[in-house]
N, C-alpha and C positions, 0 to 999 in steps of 0.2 A: 504494500500500500504506500503510495507516494502522497506527499503533502504539497499542495499548490498554494503558495502564499497569496496569489492573486484571488483565490477563492475564500480566503480567511475573512471573517467578519472584521470590519474596520473600527467598530466601536465595542466597548465593553458594556455589559448590562448595568443597569442602575443598582441591582443587588450586589454585583461584584464590586462596583465602584464604592458603595457604602462599606462593604466588608474591608476593602483595602484602607479606606480612610479611617475606619474604626481601629484597625490594627495599628496603623501609624500613630494614632492618637494615644492608644492604650500603652504601647511599648515605648513611646516617646522617640520614634524614629525621626532622625533629621532628614527630611525629604530633600534638602539642598546639599546634603553631604557636608563637606568641609567648607563650602562656600557660604557666603551670606545670602539671604533670600533674594535680594536684588541682583546679585552677581549671577546666581544660578538661573534665574528667570531671564536675564538679559542674554543668555546663551541660546534661548529658545524663542523669545519674543523681542520685538522692537518696543521696549517699554516707553520710548519717547512718542510712540504713535498710539498708545493706549491712554484712555482718560484717567484723570485723577479723581478720587472720591473725596478729596480734601481740597477745598477751594483755594487754599494757600499755594497749591502746586499746579503746574501746567500739565503734568502728565503722570503716568503711573510710576515712572522712575523716581521722581521726587517724592511722591506719596509713599511708596514702599520704603525708600531709604529713610524717610522721617519716622515711620511707624515701626520699622523692623530693625533698623541699625541704630539710629539716634536714640529713640525712646524705648524700643522693645515693648510697646504697649498693645500689640496685636497678639492673639493666641498663636501658638506655634503651628497650628494646623489651619491658619487663616486662608491659605491659598486654595484649599479644597472647597471653600465656600464663597470665594470671590468670583463674581460673575464674569470678570474679564478673562478668567482662565478655565472656566467650566466648559 
């Protein structure tokens, strides 16, 4: 039996997604590894093109840096609930 990656589903189910998020939260897995949240996400997304939810900042880069690096006032699993990354 061969596996064709082209035929594989492109999305994970909501149940699987919740299970992964729950696991990361419970065992305190650092989803960004050794990088800071903004550094990790900048490797995947152009944060300067995503909106800020904090009116003091022009884009997601400033927003995330403020709340995750400067203040650390967001929960460690914030990215799993942020509509910019869902």
